[in-house]
N, C-alpha and C positions, 0 to 999 in steps of 0.2 A: 504494500500500500504506500502511496506517495506521501512524502513528508507534508504535513499540513502547512508548515511555514519554517522559517529559519530556526525558530525556538525548538521545534521538534528535533532538528538536526543537532543542535547544541546539546539537547538532552541525551541523544544517542551517543555523542562523543563523550559526554561526561560519564555515562554508564560504562563505557568501555575504557575509561581512564585515558582518553585521548585529548582531554582538554584540561588546562590548568587555570584556575581562577587566581588573580593577583589582587590583593586588597590594599597594598600600600599605594599612596598617591604617586602617580606618574605624570610626566609632562608630555603632551602630544607633540611638542616641539623637540624633535630628535630623539628624546629618551625612549619612546616606544619603539622607534626604528632600531636603535642599538640593541635593545632587549630582544626584539623579534629576530633580528639578523643573527644573533648568536644562537638562538633556539633553532632557527631554520637550518643553519650550517651543521647542527648536531642532530638533525632529523627529529627535532623535539615536537611537543604537542601543540595543539591549537591554544591560543591565549585569550583569556577573557579578563580585561582590565576593569575592575569594579569602580575605581576611584581615579578619575582622570581630571587633572587640573583644568579649571576654567569651564567645566561642563558638568551637568547632572547625568549625562548619558554614559553608559559603559561602552567599551570598545571591544569588538571581536576581531581577531586577526589570526592569520595562519590556519584558518579552518580547513583549507584544502591542501595543506602543506606536506602531504605524504601520499604514497600510492594507496595505502590502506584507507586514508580519509577520502580520497577521490572515489574509491570503490564504494565506500559507505554513502558518499554524497549522491551517487547515481544508482544506489541500491542494487549492486551487482557483485558477484563473486569474481568476475573478470571483466576488464574493460573491453577485451576482445569479444566477449559475449554481446556487448552493445553493438559493436560493429557487425557481428553475425546477424543480429536482428535487422539492421539496416540492409544487409545483403539479402536476407530472406524477403524483406518488404519490396525491394527493388528488383527481385529476380524477374527476368523477362518472360513471364507466363502470359502468352497471348491466347486468350480463350477463343475456341472455335465452336460454334453450335450452342445449343441451349444448355447442355450439360457442362460444357466448358465454361460458360459464363456463370453457372451456379457454383462451380468449383472455385472461381476467382472471387465470388461474393464475400466470403469471410475476410479476405485481405482488404477489400474495399471498405467493409464495415469497420475493420480494425483502424484504418486510417481516419475514418470519420469520427471515431470515438476520441481522437486526440485534439479535435478542433477547439480552440479557446472558447470559453463560455462567459458571457457578460452577466454580471450580477449587479444588484442595486446598491449593496452596501459592502464595505470592506473594512478590515481592522486598520488599514492605513489611514482611515479618516476619523479616527477617534478624537483627534485634535485637528482643527482647521484654522489656519492663520492667513487671513487675506489682508489685514491691515498691517502694513509695515513688516512683511515677513523678513526674517533675518537668519542667515547661516551662523550667526554668532553663538547660537545655542548648541551647535554641534561640535564635537571634539575632532575637528579636521586636522590631519597630521601635516606637519612639515617634516619631510622624510630625511633629507640629506642637507648638509651645511650650506651648499651653494644653490639649493633650489630657489626658484624665484618667489616662492611663498608657500602657503598651505595648498594641498591638493586633495580633492576627492578622488580616490583611486579605484573604487569598486562600484561606479555608477552604471546603471542600466539605462541607456539613453534611447528614448522612444521618439521616432519621427515618422512622417508620412511623405511619400512621393506626391508632389502637388498636382501632378497630371494624372497619374494612374490610381492614386490612393493606396498603393502598396505600402505596407508597414515595415519598419525596421527597428530592431533593438540591437544596439552595439554598445561596447564598453570603451569609452573614451575618457581619459583623465580630464579633470576640470580644476584649473587653478582658481582659487578664491581671490577675487580682487577686493571685494568688500562684502557687507552683509547681504547685498541684493544682486550682485553680478559675479560671474565667473567666466573664465575662458572655456571654449569648447574645442578640444583638441581633435578635430576631424582631419585625419590624413587624407590626402588628395584621392587615394584609391578606395576609400571606404564608402559604404552605402550612405552613411549620414552626410558625408561631404557631397555626394551626388544629389541627395534631397535638398541640401542647402543651395547648391548651384541652380537647381530647378526653380527654387523660390526667387533667387537673384534674377534669373532670366525673366520671371514674371513680375519682378519689382515689388514683391510682397513680403511682409513679415512671416517668419516661419515659426510655427508652434512647436515646442519641445517639452517633453516630460522626462523627468529623471527619477527612477525608482532606486532606492538604496535598501538592500536587504530583502530577499525573498527566499523561497525554498531553494535548495542547492541546484536542482535541475534547471531552474529558471536562470539563476546566476551563471551557470556554465553555458547555457544556450546563448547568452549575450556575448560570449567570447568565441563561439564556434564559427569557423570559416564557411558559412553556408552559401549555397549558390544564390544568385540574384533572385529576388522576388519569392524566396522561401521564408515564410514567417517564422521567426525565432520562437514565438510562443507555441506554434504548432509543433515545432521540433522539441521544445521543452515538454509538451504534452506526451509526445512519443517516448521521451526518456523516462518520464515519471509514470507512464501508463495511465494517466488521468489528465483530463483537460485542465489547462490553467484558467483560473477564474480571474477575470479582468473587471475593473470598475472604471467608470468615466471620471476624468479629472473635473475639478470645480470650475476652473477658469478657461480651459482650452478643450478642444475637441479631440482628445487623445485618451486612450484607455491604458491602464497600468495594472500590474498584478495586485489583486485586492489584499494579499497577505503581506505586502511590503511593510517594512519598518518605517520608512520615510519616503515621501514623494515631494519633488520640487517641480512646480509648474512654471512655465514662462515662454519666452520667445527669443528669437535671434533676428536682428534687423539685417536686411541686405546691405552689403558693403561695409558694415561696421566691424572693425577689427581692433585688437589690442595686443600688445606684446605678451606672450605667454612663455614661461620657462625662464631660465634653464630648469631641467628636471632630471634627477638621478634615475636613469632608466634601466630596463631589463638587460641592456647590453653591458651593464657594468660601468658605463660612462654617462656623463651628463648629456642629454639631448639639448641642443642649442636653443636659445631664445628665438622666437619667430612670431609673426602676427597670425592670430586665429580669431574666428568669430566670437562675439560676446553674447553670453546667455544672461537674460534679464529675468529675475524671479518675480512672479505675480502672486504666487500662493505657495504655502508649505503645509502639507498635512503629514501627520505621523501618529503612531500608536502612543498611548498615554505613557507607557513605560518603554519607550523606543530603545532599541539597541543599534549602535552605529558600527556596521561591519566595514572593514577596510583591508587594505593589503599594502605591502611595500614591494618594490622591485629593486634590483641591483645585481651585484655579481652573483652568478648562480653557484649553488642551488638555492632557490627561494620558492615561495608558494606558487608563483606563476608557472614555474617549471613543471609542476605536476598537472596543472590545467592543460599545459601544452602537450605533455605526454599522453594525457587522456585523448586529446584531439588526434594525436598520431595513431592510436589504436582504434578509435571509433571510426575514423574516416579512411582507414586503410582499405576496406572493401570497396569504397567508391573509386579509389585509384585502381584497384584490381579490375573493376568493371571496364575501365577505359584501357588499362594496360594489363591484360591477363598474365603476361609473363612475369610480373612482379610477384615475388615470394614473400618478402618482408620489407619493412622500412624502419629506420631508426633516425630520429631527429635528436641528436645528443644534447643534453643540457648545456654543455660547453659551447655548442654552436648556436645557442639562443634561437633555435627553431628556423629562422630565416637565413642563417649563415651557412648551415651545413646539413645535408641530407644524405643518408647512406641507404642504398637499396640493393637487394639481392634479386637476381632475375634467373629465370629458366632460359638459358641462352640456346636458341635454335637456328640462328642464321647469322652470317657475318654482319658486323656493324650494328647489331641489335642494341648494344649498350648505349651507343650514341643516339639511336632512335629514341630510347627511353629518356635520356637526358632532355632532349629537345621537347618531347611530349610533356614532361613534367614542368618545364619552364613555360608551357602554354596553358597550365591548369590553375585557374584561380589564384590563391595566394602563394602557390608554389612558384609563381613567377618571380618572387623576391629572393629565391634561394641562390646564394652566391656560389656555393660549391656543392656539386652532386658527385658522389662516389658510387660506382656500380661494380658489384662483385657477383660471383657465381652463386647459385642457389644453395650450395652446401655450406657456405660461410655463415657463421653465427654473427650476424651484424649487430646484435645487442652486446657483443663482446668487442669493445673498441681495440683491445690488444690484438685480437685476431684480425680485425679489419686493417689495422696499421701494418701488421705483418704481411698481409696480402698486397697492400698497396706498395710497400717497400720492395717486395720481391717481384711483383708481376708487371709493373709499368716500365715502359721506356718513355720518359717524359715528352720528348718531341713528337712521338707517334701517338701517345695515348691521352694527352691532355688537350682538351678542346676549350677555346675561349670564344665567348659570344658577348654581345652587348644587349642590354635590355633594362626594363624597370627594376629599381631597387627599393627596398623599404626606406621610408622617410628617415628612419633612425640610423641608417648606415652613414657613418661619418668618414669612412675611408675613401669613398668615391669622389672624384674631382667635381662632379655635378650632383646636386640634390636630386634624388629619385631616379637617377639614371647612371648606369655604369657597367663594368665588365663582370662576367661570371665564368666559372671554370667547371668543366666536367672531367672527371677522371675515370677512365675505363680500366678497371683492375681485374677484368675477367681473363680467363685463360685464352691465350691467343691461338687462332686457328690458321691452318694453311690457306684457307679461302680468304683470309685477311692479309695475305702476303707474308706470313711467318713461315719460313722454310726450315728453320732449325727444329730439333726435337725438343718438345716441352717436357721437363722432368716430372717425375711422380713425387708426390708428397711422401715424407717419411712416415711410415706407419708400422707398428709392431704386428706380427702375425697373430691371428685370433687364438690359435692353440696355445701359444706362449702366454698371452694375456690371461687365458682361462687357467693355465697352470699356476701362474703367479697369484691369481685371485684365490685359488683353492689353498695355497700354502701361506697366505699373507700373515696369518696369526703366528705361524711357526717361525717366521723371520724375526719376530720380536720387535718389529718396527712400529 
């Protein structure tokens, strides 16, 4: 059964000794970050700060900061099982005839059961503030010393396409300028930015709602790299196996999760921008200051005893790494549908997801590794990947030591390294131009004669099975 809200998830974490309550007073300016960073690096628990300086609200952080907590968040024993559900749902069953259509009906009904449901009331509206709403009541963190200010780091930002009405929910950091305005960090490639540009073309104000704190599936869905025009709340319903309940905002025509802890309602004016940043980012470096749209708050609603969930990013591993690894496992079947030769994928924490991807393939023809590289660079947010390494199917790509051994042994750099130009993530600071630069593909598969390799390829060193069995049977006798 789906978590009713964030509080039920907190209860489960506490029951499993995966959450630590801290009662001593802590400062949201840097102190919470330093505590959480130390705990993250030691694979520690979720943290619940009961006594935060300058606010009556407690702070929840690092709630998703381990593989175990991510599995609990999505209520599964294995994140690969979530991917398998997607694979089953998208299996190309084309019904023919009456009985074929009857056979496909359960799948169609299953999809319809995930559609978001609008309700009249929600816990997020226990308190409604329309007169002089102010962010000053919330314990918003300043994460790192050189940050441009305090940042809301776990917001679910709801927008609509002004022409089609298609909805989007993304997670974009928000720098607090004052009690009533924030920055809106919409990267140029993101759906929120596309909706903003649509409103700019029409010369009209854009309505925006920001939900902070919902049940775990809804929070994760806001981070997921979904295809265009696929509603994140529908996806959240699929993850939680129950529809998300939405409630209409007070001052704008947007719906938000009814179980949210906090909701900010407001608008963004066309062409209005302000300097946002720097910000200590998930790359481990500060992203540079730049101009972004300004969000104006018209109303704040929240629960009477609201909890402020947040996160920090920085040098990995941190909480966001586990959200990213969940995406790796959940969306692998979608990649395999397009590229069936892919066996597995690893987006290492050290590569911060858009810098390095390792894939193993079932190689069946010459040049297939290069074909896979170029195909991946053409798929959604995989376009940002700076380095793609391709190895043969038997390589355990979750073992970086084995991958590096293969790369070091198998490649001839001039022959096996491919360079291309294309879009890059906004946060990439190494490229000469913002959003555009070079990428590298490394073909570390076994070389074939059909690929112009005329030498004999050596066999890997392996012990014979009979000797391995002999040693196994005598292992205790060795006294080792």
